[in-house]
BALOBA-1460 file (C-alpha; in Angstrom, 3 decimals):
// residues 367
<rec num="1" residu="m" x="-43.298" y="15.109" z="14.134"/>
<rec num="2" residu="n" x="-43.574" y="13.122" z="17.363"/>
<rec num="3" residu="s" x="-45.839" y="12.838" z="20.207"/>
<rec num="4" residu="n" x="-44.206" y="15.838" z="21.872"/>
<rec num="5" residu="s" x="-45.159" y="18.136" z="18.935"/>
<rec num="6" residu="v" x="-48.663" y="16.870" z="18.617"/>
<rec num="7" residu="n" x="-51.455" y="17.834" z="20.896"/>
<rec num="8" residu="l" x="-52.739" y="14.501" z="21.885"/>
<rec num="9" residu="a" x="-56.014" y="16.203" z="23.151"/>
<rec num="10" residu="s" x="-56.519" y="17.578" z="19.769"/>
<rec num="11" residu="n" x="-59.453" y="16.357" z="17.605"/>
<rec num="12" residu="k" x="-56.717" y="16.295" z="14.673"/>
<rec num="13" residu="y" x="-54.445" y="13.727" z="16.368"/>
<rec num="14" residu="p" x="-56.353" y="10.764" z="14.814"/>
<rec num="15" residu="v" x="-55.734" y="12.415" z="11.432"/>
<rec num="16" residu="y" x="-51.916" y="12.869" z="12.048"/>
<rec num="17" residu="l" x="-51.877" y="9.081" z="13.222"/>
<rec num="18" residu="k" x="-53.740" y="7.953" z="10.205"/>
<rec num="19" residu="h" x="-51.405" y="9.917" z="7.982"/>
<rec num="20" residu="s" x="-48.338" y="8.327" z="9.891"/>
<rec num="21" residu="l" x="-49.751" y="4.875" z="9.084"/>
<rec num="22" residu="d" x="-50.178" y="5.866" z="5.371"/>
<rec num="23" residu="k" x="-46.306" y="6.089" z="5.037"/>
<rec num="24" residu="f" x="-45.877" y="2.387" z="5.911"/>
<rec num="25" residu="v" x="-49.217" y="0.643" z="5.178"/>
<rec num="26" residu="v" x="-50.963" y="0.572" z="1.441"/>
<rec num="27" residu="g" x="-54.504" y="0.573" z="1.178"/>
<rec num="28" residu="q" x="-56.774" y="-0.454" z="4.217"/>
<rec num="29" residu="e" x="-58.207" y="2.967" z="4.579"/>
<rec num="30" residu="r" x="-61.123" y="1.886" z="6.661"/>
<rec num="31" residu="y" x="-58.875" y="-0.259" z="8.877"/>
<rec num="32" residu="k" x="-56.320" y="2.773" z="9.517"/>
<rec num="33" residu="e" x="-59.073" y="5.235" z="10.126"/>
<rec num="34" residu="k" x="-60.802" y="2.903" z="12.700"/>
<rec num="35" residu="i" x="-57.607" y="2.176" z="14.387"/>
<rec num="36" residu="a" x="-56.626" y="5.911" z="14.511"/>
<rec num="37" residu="m" x="-59.983" y="6.860" z="15.815"/>
<rec num="38" residu="s" x="-59.959" y="4.090" z="18.565"/>
<rec num="39" residu="v" x="-56.469" y="4.819" z="19.869"/>
<rec num="40" residu="y" x="-57.268" y="8.717" z="19.777"/>
<rec num="41" residu="k" x="-60.432" y="8.054" z="21.963"/>
<rec num="42" residu="h" x="-58.667" y="5.584" z="24.277"/>
<rec num="43" residu="i" x="-55.741" y="7.976" z="25.063"/>
<rec num="44" residu="c" x="-57.923" y="11.250" z="25.320"/>
<rec num="45" residu="h" x="-61.307" y="10.109" z="26.465"/>
<rec num="46" residu="k" x="-60.706" y="6.780" z="28.081"/>
<rec num="47" residu="v" x="-63.149" y="5.273" z="25.747"/>
<rec num="48" residu="r" x="-62.500" y="1.675" z="24.821"/>
<rec num="49" residu="n" x="-63.916" y="0.364" z="21.441"/>
<rec num="50" residu="p" x="-62.743" y="-3.246" z="20.933"/>
<rec num="51" residu="i" x="-62.345" y="-3.987" z="17.216"/>
<rec num="52" residu="l" x="-62.388" y="-7.286" z="15.406"/>
<rec num="53" residu="v" x="-60.380" y="-7.315" z="12.062"/>
<rec num="54" residu="i" x="-61.259" y="-9.950" z="9.494"/>
<rec num="55" residu="g" x="-58.987" y="-10.644" z="6.490"/>
<rec num="56" residu="p" x="-57.119" y="-13.528" z="4.788"/>
<rec num="57" residu="s" x="-53.579" y="-14.628" z="5.823"/>
<rec num="58" residu="g" x="-50.809" y="-12.261" z="4.659"/>
<rec num="59" residu="c" x="-53.275" y="-9.222" z="4.080"/>
<rec num="60" residu="g" x="-51.400" y="-7.029" z="6.286"/>
<rec num="61" residu="k" x="-53.537" y="-7.077" z="9.668"/>
<rec num="62" residu="t" x="-50.382" y="-7.583" z="11.772"/>
<rec num="63" residu="h" x="-48.094" y="-5.167" z="9.669"/>
<rec num="64" residu="l" x="-50.444" y="-2.283" z="10.621"/>
<rec num="65" residu="m" x="-50.157" y="-3.101" z="14.111"/>
<rec num="66" residu="m" x="-46.461" y="-3.417" z="14.042"/>
<rec num="67" residu="t" x="-46.544" y="0.073" z="12.250"/>
<rec num="68" residu="l" x="-48.623" y="1.365" z="15.141"/>
<rec num="69" residu="k" x="-46.204" y="-0.111" z="17.728"/>
<rec num="70" residu="n" x="-43.250" y="1.723" z="15.992"/>
<rec num="71" residu="s" x="-45.069" y="5.196" z="15.786"/>
<rec num="72" residu="n" x="-43.373" y="8.049" z="17.242"/>
<rec num="73" residu="l" x="-46.994" y="9.672" z="17.873"/>
<rec num="74" residu="l" x="-47.913" y="7.635" z="20.729"/>
<rec num="75" residu="p" x="-47.443" y="8.614" z="24.405"/>
<rec num="76" residu="e" x="-44.389" y="7.362" z="26.272"/>
<rec num="77" residu="d" x="-46.706" y="5.540" z="28.600"/>
<rec num="78" residu="y" x="-48.705" y="3.770" z="25.908"/>
<rec num="79" residu="s" x="-47.633" y="0.393" z="24.846"/>
<rec num="80" residu="v" x="-48.562" y="-2.007" z="21.797"/>
<rec num="81" residu="m" x="-48.255" y="-5.685" z="22.037"/>
<rec num="82" residu="i" x="-48.864" y="-8.239" z="19.393"/>
<rec num="83" residu="y" x="-49.930" y="-11.893" z="20.691"/>
<rec num="84" residu="d" x="-50.533" y="-14.934" z="18.779"/>
<rec num="85" residu="y" x="-53.921" y="-16.566" z="20.456"/>
<rec num="86" residu="s" x="-53.789" y="-19.700" z="18.418"/>
<rec num="87" residu="r" x="-52.401" y="-21.650" z="21.442"/>
<rec num="88" residu="q" x="-54.744" y="-20.406" z="23.985"/>
<rec num="89" residu="t" x="-56.569" y="-23.171" z="26.112"/>
<rec num="90" residu="p" x="-59.008" y="-22.758" z="29.193"/>
<rec num="91" residu="a" x="-57.278" y="-22.253" z="32.462"/>
<rec num="92" residu="g" x="-56.202" y="-25.530" z="33.935"/>
<rec num="93" residu="i" x="-55.669" y="-27.147" z="30.526"/>
<rec num="94" residu="t" x="-52.225" y="-27.715" z="29.154"/>
<rec num="95" residu="g" x="-51.196" y="-24.808" z="27.102"/>
<rec num="96" residu="d" x="-51.399" y="-21.001" z="27.247"/>
<rec num="97" residu="d" x="-54.388" y="-19.249" z="29.020"/>
<rec num="98" residu="i" x="-55.369" y="-15.519" z="29.230"/>
<rec num="99" residu="s" x="-52.986" y="-15.188" z="32.183"/>
<rec num="100" residu="s" x="-50.077" y="-16.011" z="29.915"/>
<rec num="101" residu="m" x="-50.926" y="-13.166" z="27.666"/>
<rec num="102" residu="l" x="-51.374" y="-10.726" z="30.385"/>
<rec num="103" residu="q" x="-48.140" y="-11.628" z="32.065"/>
<rec num="104" residu="q" x="-46.245" y="-11.169" z="28.908"/>
<rec num="105" residu="w" x="-48.155" y="-7.630" z="28.765"/>
<rec num="106" residu="k" x="-46.894" y="-6.708" z="32.193"/>
<rec num="107" residu="t" x="-43.318" y="-7.587" z="31.142"/>
<rec num="108" residu="q" x="-43.331" y="-5.538" z="28.320"/>
<rec num="109" residu="c" x="-44.997" y="-2.581" z="29.897"/>
<rec num="110" residu="r" x="-42.259" y="-2.794" z="32.730"/>
<rec num="111" residu="a" x="-39.621" y="-2.720" z="30.058"/>
<rec num="112" residu="e" x="-41.170" y="0.243" z="28.622"/>
<rec num="113" residu="h" x="-41.614" y="2.116" z="31.992"/>
<rec num="114" residu="n" x="-45.344" y="2.005" z="31.156"/>
<rec num="115" residu="t" x="-46.550" y="1.686" z="34.919"/>
<rec num="116" residu="r" x="-50.201" y="2.316" z="34.064"/>
<rec num="117" residu="m" x="-49.878" y="-0.718" z="31.749"/>
<rec num="118" residu="r" x="-51.945" y="1.198" z="29.234"/>
<rec num="119" residu="g" x="-52.148" y="0.507" z="25.481"/>
<rec num="120" residu="v" x="-53.291" y="-1.903" z="22.819"/>
<rec num="121" residu="i" x="-53.177" y="-5.553" z="22.593"/>
<rec num="122" residu="f" x="-53.432" y="-6.908" z="19.153"/>
<rec num="123" residu="i" x="-54.636" y="-10.615" z="19.443"/>
<rec num="124" residu="d" x="-53.698" y="-12.459" z="16.323"/>
<rec num="125" residu="e" x="-55.187" y="-15.816" z="14.951"/>
<rec num="126" residu="v" x="-58.292" y="-15.273" z="17.141"/>
<rec num="127" residu="d" x="-60.146" y="-17.257" z="14.778"/>
<rec num="128" residu="k" x="-58.467" y="-20.381" z="15.721"/>
<rec num="129" residu="i" x="-60.623" y="-20.246" z="19.070"/>
<rec num="130" residu="i" x="-63.913" y="-19.627" z="17.381"/>
<rec num="131" residu="m" x="-64.723" y="-22.897" z="15.735"/>
<rec num="132" residu="p" x="-65.943" y="-25.457" z="18.223"/>
<rec num="133" residu="n" x="-63.452" y="-27.828" z="19.850"/>
<rec num="134" residu="i" x="-65.132" y="-30.566" z="21.368"/>
<rec num="135" residu="v" x="-63.351" y="-32.788" z="23.767"/>
<rec num="136" residu="n" x="-64.223" y="-35.926" z="25.756"/>
<rec num="137" residu="g" x="-67.414" y="-35.469" z="27.798"/>
<rec num="138" residu="g" x="-68.731" y="-33.023" z="25.082"/>
<rec num="139" residu="e" x="-67.133" y="-29.896" z="26.536"/>
<rec num="140" residu="n" x="-66.243" y="-27.183" z="23.976"/>
<rec num="141" residu="m" x="-62.909" y="-26.049" z="25.010"/>
<rec num="142" residu="n" x="-62.994" y="-23.054" z="22.660"/>
<rec num="143" residu="a" x="-65.968" y="-21.614" z="24.122"/>
<rec num="144" residu="a" x="-64.468" y="-21.623" z="27.574"/>
<rec num="145" residu="t" x="-61.559" y="-19.871" z="26.006"/>
<rec num="146" residu="q" x="-63.743" y="-17.325" z="24.445"/>
<rec num="147" residu="y" x="-65.381" y="-16.601" z="27.924"/>
<rec num="148" residu="q" x="-61.950" y="-15.985" z="29.311"/>
<rec num="149" residu="l" x="-61.206" y="-13.485" z="26.558"/>
<rec num="150" residu="m" x="-64.521" y="-11.803" z="27.048"/>
<rec num="151" residu="n" x="-63.940" y="-11.249" z="30.720"/>
<rec num="152" residu="a" x="-60.504" y="-9.587" z="29.881"/>
<rec num="153" residu="i" x="-62.243" y="-7.251" z="27.278"/>
<rec num="154" residu="a" x="-65.026" y="-6.243" z="29.619"/>
<rec num="155" residu="g" x="-62.383" y="-4.945" z="32.075"/>
<rec num="156" residu="t" x="-61.276" y="-6.711" z="35.175"/>
<rec num="157" residu="e" x="-58.117" y="-7.579" z="37.161"/>
<rec num="158" residu="i" x="-56.405" y="-10.550" z="36.106"/>
<rec num="159" residu="c" x="-52.827" y="-11.284" z="37.358"/>
<rec num="160" residu="g" x="-52.375" y="-7.823" z="38.499"/>
<rec num="161" residu="v" x="-53.224" y="-6.225" z="35.369"/>
<rec num="162" residu="d" x="-56.367" y="-3.734" z="35.224"/>
<rec num="163" residu="t" x="-57.667" y="-4.851" z="31.832"/>
<rec num="164" residu="s" x="-59.821" y="-1.648" z="31.529"/>
<rec num="165" residu="e" x="-56.828" y="0.169" z="30.553"/>
<rec num="166" residu="i" x="-56.207" y="-2.076" z="27.367"/>
<rec num="167" residu="l" x="-57.774" y="-1.425" z="24.066"/>
<rec num="168" residu="f" x="-58.258" y="-4.992" z="22.487"/>
<rec num="169" residu="v" x="-57.968" y="-5.462" z="18.666"/>
<rec num="170" residu="l" x="-58.698" y="-9.069" z="17.545"/>
<rec num="171" residu="g" x="-57.534" y="-10.333" z="14.147"/>
<rec num="172" residu="g" x="-58.106" y="-13.392" z="12.047"/>
<rec num="173" residu="a" x="-58.590" y="-14.975" z="8.609"/>
<rec num="174" residu="f" x="-61.818" y="-16.561" z="9.484"/>
<rec num="175" residu="v" x="-61.717" y="-19.005" z="6.471"/>
<rec num="176" residu="a" x="-64.819" y="-20.797" z="7.896"/>
<rec num="177" residu="l" x="-66.854" y="-17.466" z="7.469"/>
<rec num="178" residu="d" x="-65.955" y="-17.588" z="3.721"/>
<rec num="179" residu="e" x="-67.167" y="-21.071" z="3.546"/>
<rec num="180" residu="y" x="-70.295" y="-20.262" z="5.615"/>
<rec num="181" residu="e" x="-71.118" y="-17.592" z="3.077"/>
<rec num="182" residu="g" x="-70.479" y="-19.718" z="0.136"/>
<rec num="183" residu="k" x="-67.646" y="-17.743" z="-1.177"/>
<rec num="184" residu="k" x="-64.367" y="-18.733" z="-2.643"/>
<rec num="185" residu="h" x="-61.526" y="-17.572" z="-0.236"/>
<rec num="186" residu="n" x="-59.270" y="-15.373" z="-2.128"/>
<rec num="187" residu="p" x="-56.212" y="-14.446" z="0.080"/>
<rec num="188" residu="i" x="-54.601" y="-11.655" z="-1.755"/>
<rec num="189" residu="g" x="-53.670" y="-8.560" z="0.267"/>
<rec num="190" residu="f" x="-56.152" y="-6.048" z="1.355"/>
<rec num="191" residu="i" x="-58.590" y="-3.051" z="0.237"/>
<rec num="192" residu="d" x="-61.477" y="-1.200" z="1.909"/>
<rec num="193" residu="t" x="-64.705" y="-2.977" z="0.986"/>
<rec num="194" residu="g" x="-66.643" y="0.179" z="0.563"/>
<rec num="195" residu="v" x="-69.774" y="-0.811" z="2.350"/>
<rec num="196" residu="d" x="-71.929" y="2.358" z="2.960"/>
<rec num="197" residu="n" x="-73.962" y="1.015" z="5.904"/>
<rec num="198" residu="e" x="-71.187" y="0.029" z="8.324"/>
<rec num="199" residu="a" x="-73.728" y="-0.844" z="11.261"/>
<rec num="200" residu="n" x="-75.765" y="-3.002" z="9.189"/>
<rec num="201" residu="e" x="-72.676" y="-4.843" z="7.880"/>
<rec num="202" residu="t" x="-71.244" y="-5.178" z="11.309"/>
<rec num="203" residu="e" x="-74.458" y="-6.830" z="12.717"/>
<rec num="204" residu="s" x="-74.543" y="-9.125" z="9.674"/>
<rec num="205" residu="l" x="-71.103" y="-10.285" z="10.479"/>
<rec num="206" residu="r" x="-71.704" y="-10.589" z="14.105"/>
<rec num="207" residu="d" x="-74.591" y="-13.004" z="13.354"/>
<rec num="208" residu="k" x="-72.693" y="-15.343" z="10.814"/>
<rec num="209" residu="l" x="-69.641" y="-15.406" z="13.374"/>
<rec num="210" residu="i" x="-72.069" y="-16.759" z="16.109"/>
<rec num="211" residu="e" x="-73.394" y="-19.307" z="13.701"/>
<rec num="212" residu="i" x="-69.804" y="-20.509" z="13.144"/>
<rec num="213" residu="g" x="-69.047" y="-20.845" z="16.694"/>
<rec num="214" residu="a" x="-68.314" y="-17.365" z="18.443"/>
<rec num="215" residu="v" x="-69.724" y="-17.017" z="21.856"/>
<rec num="216" residu="r" x="-72.661" y="-14.539" z="21.613"/>
<rec num="217" residu="e" x="-71.494" y="-12.746" z="24.861"/>
<rec num="218" residu="l" x="-68.066" y="-12.101" z="23.277"/>
<rec num="219" residu="m" x="-69.500" y="-10.797" z="20.068"/>
<rec num="220" residu="g" x="-71.571" y="-8.329" z="22.201"/>
<rec num="221" residu="r" x="-68.316" y="-6.778" z="23.588"/>
<rec num="222" residu="i" x="-66.988" y="-6.227" z="19.863"/>
<rec num="223" residu="t" x="-67.812" y="-2.625" z="19.219"/>
<rec num="224" residu="s" x="-66.451" y="-2.544" z="15.535"/>
<rec num="225" residu="i" x="-65.802" y="-5.295" z="12.993"/>
<rec num="226" residu="v" x="-63.671" y="-4.420" z="9.968"/>
<rec num="227" residu="r" x="-63.298" y="-6.679" z="7.017"/>
<rec num="228" residu="i" x="-60.248" y="-6.430" z="4.799"/>
<rec num="229" residu="e" x="-60.451" y="-7.519" z="1.267"/>
<rec num="230" residu="a" x="-58.005" y="-7.926" z="-1.653"/>
<rec num="231" residu="l" x="-55.204" y="-5.587" z="-2.971"/>
<rec num="232" residu="n" x="-55.824" y="-4.685" z="-6.520"/>
<rec num="233" residu="e" x="-52.701" y="-4.449" z="-8.839"/>
<rec num="234" residu="y" x="-52.352" y="-0.755" z="-8.599"/>
<rec num="235" residu="e" x="-52.028" y="-1.065" z="-4.746"/>
<rec num="236" residu="l" x="-49.568" y="-3.910" z="-5.158"/>
<rec num="237" residu="m" x="-47.701" y="-1.847" z="-7.513"/>
<rec num="238" residu="a" x="-47.459" y="0.768" z="-4.905"/>
<rec num="239" residu="l" x="-46.246" y="-1.740" z="-2.382"/>
<rec num="240" residu="l" x="-43.574" y="-2.902" z="-4.884"/>
<rec num="241" residu="l" x="-42.333" y="0.668" z="-5.709"/>
<rec num="242" residu="h" x="-42.583" y="2.603" z="-2.493"/>
<rec num="243" residu="p" x="-39.528" y="4.899" z="-2.295"/>
<rec num="244" residu="v" x="-38.727" y="4.164" z="1.302"/>
<rec num="245" residu="n" x="-40.749" y="1.108" z="2.404"/>
<rec num="246" residu="g" x="-41.482" y="-0.656" z="-0.848"/>
<rec num="247" residu="v" x="-40.354" y="-4.100" z="-1.584"/>
<rec num="248" residu="i" x="-37.700" y="-3.064" z="-4.074"/>
<rec num="249" residu="a" x="-36.404" y="-0.353" z="-1.753"/>
<rec num="250" residu="q" x="-35.988" y="-2.953" z="1.121"/>
<rec num="251" residu="k" x="-33.872" y="-5.364" z="-1.048"/>
<rec num="252" residu="k" x="-31.842" y="-2.351" z="-2.101"/>
<rec num="253" residu="k" x="-31.014" y="-1.534" z="1.445"/>
<rec num="254" residu="e" x="-30.240" y="-5.095" z="2.122"/>
<rec num="255" residu="f" x="-27.667" y="-5.240" z="-0.696"/>
<rec num="256" residu="e" x="-26.209" y="-1.955" z="0.406"/>
<rec num="257" residu="k" x="-24.954" y="-3.327" z="3.383"/>
<rec num="258" residu="e" x="-22.737" y="-5.682" z="1.548"/>
<rec num="259" residu="g" x="-21.681" y="-2.794" z="-0.821"/>
<rec num="260" residu="l" x="-23.829" y="-4.087" z="-3.644"/>
<rec num="261" residu="m" x="-26.000" y="-2.129" z="-5.816"/>
<rec num="262" residu="l" x="-29.174" y="-3.495" z="-7.053"/>
<rec num="263" residu="e" x="-31.397" y="-2.481" z="-10.052"/>
<rec num="264" residu="v" x="-34.941" y="-3.860" z="-11.096"/>
<rec num="265" residu="e" x="-35.629" y="-2.926" z="-14.655"/>
<rec num="266" residu="s" x="-39.099" y="-1.190" z="-14.954"/>
<rec num="267" residu="d" x="-40.293" y="-3.784" z="-17.490"/>
<rec num="268" residu="t" x="-40.168" y="-6.384" z="-14.787"/>
<rec num="269" residu="y" x="-42.704" y="-4.690" z="-12.552"/>
<rec num="270" residu="d" x="-45.896" y="-5.832" z="-14.342"/>
<rec num="271" residu="i" x="-44.576" y="-9.468" z="-14.526"/>
<rec num="272" residu="l" x="-44.035" y="-9.504" z="-10.765"/>
<rec num="273" residu="i" x="-47.430" y="-8.092" z="-9.965"/>
<rec num="274" residu="n" x="-49.146" y="-10.704" z="-12.518"/>
<rec num="275" residu="r" x="-47.235" y="-13.608" z="-10.449"/>
<rec num="276" residu="v" x="-48.681" y="-12.426" z="-7.226"/>
<rec num="277" residu="l" x="-52.232" y="-11.983" z="-8.541"/>
<rec num="278" residu="k" x="-51.938" y="-15.471" z="-10.253"/>
<rec num="279" residu="e" x="-50.535" y="-17.470" z="-7.236"/>
<rec num="280" residu="n" x="-53.027" y="-15.714" z="-4.925"/>
<rec num="281" residu="l" x="-50.483" y="-15.852" z="-2.116"/>
<rec num="282" residu="g" x="-51.003" y="-12.286" z="-0.519"/>
<rec num="283" residu="a" x="-48.998" y="-9.086" z="-0.589"/>
<rec num="284" residu="r" x="-46.118" y="-10.554" z="1.268"/>
<rec num="285" residu="s" x="-45.535" y="-12.916" z="-1.777"/>
<rec num="286" residu="l" x="-43.759" y="-9.913" z="-3.688"/>
<rec num="287" residu="m" x="-40.915" y="-10.063" z="-1.337"/>
<rec num="288" residu="n" x="-40.923" y="-13.978" z="-1.521"/>
<rec num="289" residu="i" x="-40.822" y="-13.825" z="-5.249"/>
<rec num="290" residu="l" x="-37.908" y="-11.245" z="-5.344"/>
<rec num="291" residu="d" x="-36.069" y="-13.378" z="-2.711"/>
<rec num="292" residu="s" x="-36.503" y="-16.324" z="-5.077"/>
<rec num="293" residu="t" x="-35.269" y="-14.553" z="-8.140"/>
<rec num="294" residu="l" x="-32.153" y="-13.036" z="-6.211"/>
<rec num="295" residu="d" x="-31.414" y="-16.414" z="-4.495"/>
<rec num="296" residu="g" x="-27.467" y="-16.726" z="-4.610"/>
<rec num="297" residu="s" x="-26.779" y="-13.570" z="-6.376"/>
<rec num="298" residu="e" x="-25.142" y="-11.970" z="-3.313"/>
<rec num="299" residu="f" x="-22.633" y="-14.592" z="-3.003"/>
<rec num="300" residu="y" x="-21.882" y="-14.837" z="-6.616"/>
<rec num="301" residu="a" x="-21.257" y="-10.920" z="-7.034"/>
<rec num="302" residu="l" x="-19.140" y="-10.980" z="-3.798"/>
<rec num="303" residu="e" x="-17.142" y="-14.100" z="-5.193"/>
<rec num="304" residu="h" x="-16.526" y="-12.592" z="-8.370"/>
<rec num="305" residu="d" x="-15.922" y="-9.090" z="-7.575"/>
<rec num="306" residu="y" x="-18.875" y="-7.593" z="-9.171"/>
<rec num="307" residu="q" x="-20.419" y="-4.505" z="-7.583"/>
<rec num="308" residu="k" x="-23.904" y="-4.336" z="-9.184"/>
<rec num="309" residu="i" x="-26.720" y="-6.744" z="-9.918"/>
<rec num="310" residu="r" x="-29.604" y="-6.123" z="-12.423"/>
<rec num="311" residu="i" x="-32.761" y="-7.861" z="-12.670"/>
<rec num="312" residu="t" x="-34.178" y="-8.091" z="-16.322"/>
<rec num="313" residu="k" x="-37.193" y="-9.705" z="-17.748"/>
<rec num="314" residu="d" x="-34.922" y="-12.565" z="-18.741"/>
<rec num="315" residu="t" x="-34.039" y="-12.988" z="-15.115"/>
<rec num="316" residu="l" x="-37.725" y="-13.630" z="-14.209"/>
<rec num="317" residu="n" x="-37.918" y="-16.200" z="-16.925"/>
<rec num="318" residu="g" x="-35.045" y="-18.314" z="-15.528"/>
<rec num="319" residu="k" x="-31.782" y="-16.748" z="-16.482"/>
<rec num="320" residu="m" x="-29.136" y="-15.271" z="-13.989"/>
<rec num="321" residu="p" x="-29.216" y="-11.570" z="-13.075"/>
<rec num="322" residu="v" x="-26.916" y="-9.094" z="-15.302"/>
<rec num="323" residu="y" x="-23.697" y="-8.648" z="-13.101"/>
<rec num="324" residu="e" x="-21.576" y="-5.604" z="-13.603"/>
<rec num="325" residu="r" x="-18.052" y="-4.787" z="-12.526"/>
<rec num="326" residu="l" x="-17.676" y="-0.897" z="-11.827"/>
<rec num="327" residu="n" x="-14.594" y="1.010" z="-11.362"/>
<rec num="328" residu="n" x="-11.983" y="0.024" z="-8.702"/>
<rec num="329" residu="e" x="-13.359" y="2.414" z="-6.081"/>
<rec num="330" residu="y" x="-16.041" y="-0.176" z="-5.446"/>
<rec num="331" residu="t" x="-13.944" y="-3.152" z="-4.803"/>
<rec num="332" residu="d" x="-14.136" y="-2.709" z="-1.083"/>
<rec num="333" residu="k" x="-17.795" y="-3.570" z="-0.155"/>
<rec num="334" residu="s" x="-18.051" y="-2.040" z="3.214"/>
<rec num="335" residu="v" x="-21.050" y="0.191" z="4.094"/>
<rec num="336" residu="s" x="-18.443" y="2.765" z="5.600"/>
<rec num="337" residu="n" x="-16.559" y="3.167" z="2.159"/>
<rec num="338" residu="i" x="-19.993" y="3.716" z="0.314"/>
<rec num="339" residu="s" x="-20.974" y="6.416" z="2.767"/>
<rec num="340" residu="a" x="-17.480" y="8.036" z="2.338"/>
<rec num="341" residu="l" x="-17.731" y="7.913" z="-1.425"/>
<rec num="342" residu="k" x="-21.273" y="9.460" z="-1.242"/>
<rec num="343" residu="k" x="-19.766" y="12.452" z="0.902"/>
<rec num="344" residu="e" x="-16.799" y="12.855" z="-1.343"/>
<rec num="345" residu="g" x="-18.368" y="12.521" z="-4.735"/>
<rec num="346" residu="g" x="-22.037" y="13.118" z="-4.121"/>
<rec num="347" residu="d" x="-23.599" y="10.600" z="-6.235"/>
<rec num="348" residu="s" x="-22.384" y="7.087" z="-5.482"/>
<rec num="349" residu="t" x="-23.262" y="5.771" z="-8.886"/>
<rec num="350" residu="p" x="-20.350" y="6.096" z="-11.427"/>
<rec num="351" residu="s" x="-20.879" y="7.300" z="-14.845"/>
<rec num="352" residu="k" x="-21.503" y="4.659" z="-17.671"/>
<rec num="353" residu="q" x="-18.004" y="5.585" z="-19.056"/>
<rec num="354" residu="k" x="-16.385" y="4.310" z="-15.922"/>
<rec num="355" residu="n" x="-18.287" y="1.126" z="-15.739"/>
<rec num="356" residu="e" x="-16.751" y="-2.082" z="-17.162"/>
<rec num="357" residu="k" x="-18.668" y="-4.092" z="-19.610"/>
<rec num="358" residu="s" x="-21.816" y="-5.752" z="-18.030"/>
<rec num="359" residu="r" x="-21.420" y="-9.458" z="-17.548"/>
<rec num="360" residu="l" x="-24.212" y="-11.946" z="-17.789"/>
<rec num="361" residu="a" x="-23.809" y="-15.011" z="-15.857"/>
<rec num="362" residu="p" x="-24.855" y="-18.373" z="-17.310"/>
<rec num="363" residu="e" x="-28.310" y="-19.310" z="-17.465"/>
<rec num="364" residu="r" x="-29.816" y="-21.092" z="-14.412"/>
<rec num="365" residu="k" x="-29.731" y="-24.865" z="-14.744"/>
<rec num="366" residu="s" x="-33.499" y="-26.403" z="-14.382"/>
<rec num="367" residu="a" x="-33.718" y="-28.426" z="-11.174"/>
């Protein structure tokens, strides 16, 4: 399904768009629904509803916007840009200002043949300009930067860009907000908060953000505030095991490029999830833990002519992976040979009878 096969004016379009996000993003139901509806209204009704997304570092705020950027359901003349706002300063001060962001937008739109320069700008790390930044003379530089952003969101022409064509989505961790509320910051992923009265929640958050340094006029331009919380163990498991975009599936694709087969035994899954929950490092730590576990394994397998690497419970407890040498057809590790074998023989995995005896490399030496 692509934008040509979907009626963009249909009120079902946001449903299709949200379903396309579901394929790549675990959890975040409220966030996905809000983005899908806002993009639909922007495209079809020219209604802009700026959104502020609050969630801990590593929770997937940017990942969802990257997924939207790569969606084939967006019109050809509709761009999505992700911009790190942490370097912003007021105009005339050393550093980036609002014109830097819009110049980058203009460049991207030209490259994508988007002459209207219509689309979404996701401004990441926006919380970095919320806390007061007092300089000599008592001026709050961050307040000036917020006013620049407010003018862009309101809709004006800056550097030849009509910002009324842009849907702004702002994102940040807002650790100071957790501290203000007296809560312990817990950066593990993301789920919907399940708040029943969204309007009351938004107003409450708006007031708290003003208390910690947000300019009232900027907050007045934000239509919706979405707060993202932590992934639970079931959602983390889905992130680990997704058959196409899961962490294990991504690592398998990476190893296949070198002609190597990777197997992660099922009794390791709970151990991996528990480590993520214990370390409080966010959903992205799943990949980090797996990367650390597999560190050096590709080189070892290639150097010693092994074709399969197996991760066991023992591997997670400090031992090396199990390395297996398959039949001679697998000694050439080119992707083209793997594809050819699949075409000729169907399943590229040889039977157990053809496998040589598995070999377990020596235990890792402690550092």
